[in-house]
C-alpha positions as a Markdown table, in Angstrom:
| # | Residue | x | y | z |
|---|---|---|---|---|
| 1 | Met | 0.0 | -0.4 | -0.1 |
| 2 | Ser | 1.3 | 3.2 | -1.2 |
| 3 | Tyr | 0.4 | 6.9 | 1.3 |
| 4 | Val | 1.1 | 10.1 | -0.6 |
| 5 | Tyr | 1.6 | 13.0 | 1.9 |
| 6 | Ser | 1.7 | 16.8 | 0.8 |
| 7 | Phe | 2.7 | 19.7 | 2.8 |
| 8 | Glu | 5.5 | 22.7 | 2.7 |
| 9 | Ala | 8.4 | 22.5 | 4.6 |
| 10 | Lys | 11.7 | 23.9 | 5.8 |
| 11 | Ile | 15.0 | 22.8 | 5.1 |
| 12 | Met | 16.9 | 22.8 | 8.0 |
| 13 | Lys | 20.9 | 22.5 | 8.5 |
| 14 | Tyr | 21.2 | 19.1 | 10.1 |
| 15 | Gly | 25.0 | 19.1 | 11.5 |
| 16 | Gly | 28.4 | 18.0 | 9.5 |
| 17 | Gly | 27.1 | 19.1 | 6.1 |
| 18 | Arg | 23.1 | 17.3 | 6.0 |
| 19 | Tyr | 20.1 | 19.3 | 5.9 |
| 20 | Ile | 16.7 | 17.8 | 6.6 |
| 21 | Ile | 13.3 | 18.4 | 5.3 |
| 22 | Tyr | 11.8 | 19.1 | 8.5 |
| 23 | Pro | 7.3 | 18.5 | 8.3 |
| 24 | Pro | 5.1 | 21.0 | 9.6 |
| 25 | Lys | 3.9 | 19.7 | 13.3 |
| 26 | Lys | 0.6 | 17.8 | 11.9 |
| 27 | Tyr | 1.9 | 16.2 | 9.6 |
| 28 | Gln | 5.1 | 15.1 | 12.2 |
| 29 | Glu | 2.9 | 12.1 | 14.2 |
| 30 | Lys | 1.5 | 10.6 | 11.1 |
| 31 | Leu | 5.3 | 10.2 | 9.9 |
| 32 | Arg | 6.5 | 8.8 | 12.7 |
| 33 | Lys | 4.5 | 5.5 | 12.0 |
| 34 | His | 7.3 | 5.4 | 9.0 |
| 35 | His | 10.0 | 6.4 | 10.8 |
| 36 | Gly | 13.4 | 4.7 | 9.6 |
| 37 | Lys | 11.7 | 3.5 | 5.8 |
| 38 | Arg | 12.9 | 4.1 | 2.5 |
| 39 | Val | 10.5 | 7.0 | 1.1 |
| 40 | Lys | 10.4 | 9.0 | -2.5 |
| 41 | Val | 10.6 | 12.9 | -1.7 |
| 42 | Ile | 9.8 | 14.6 | -5.0 |
| 43 | Val | 11.0 | 18.5 | -4.1 |
| 44 | Ile | 9.9 | 21.8 | -5.4 |
| 45 | Ile | 11.0 | 25.4 | -5.1 |
| 46 | Glu | 9.1 | 28.0 | -5.9 |
| 47 | Pro | 11.5 | 31.2 | -7.8 |
| 48 | Gly | 10.6 | 34.3 | -5.2 |
């Protein structure tokens, strides 16, 4: 079964030259059950 979540997120520096995508709080609980799983991510950055 596939799950699709669509939201705006912040890209934050995590340390050691790594960056993370930080989802809004209302999605954090939904995503928690998928912790450790590999996911596919599409990033769209709009100009401006």
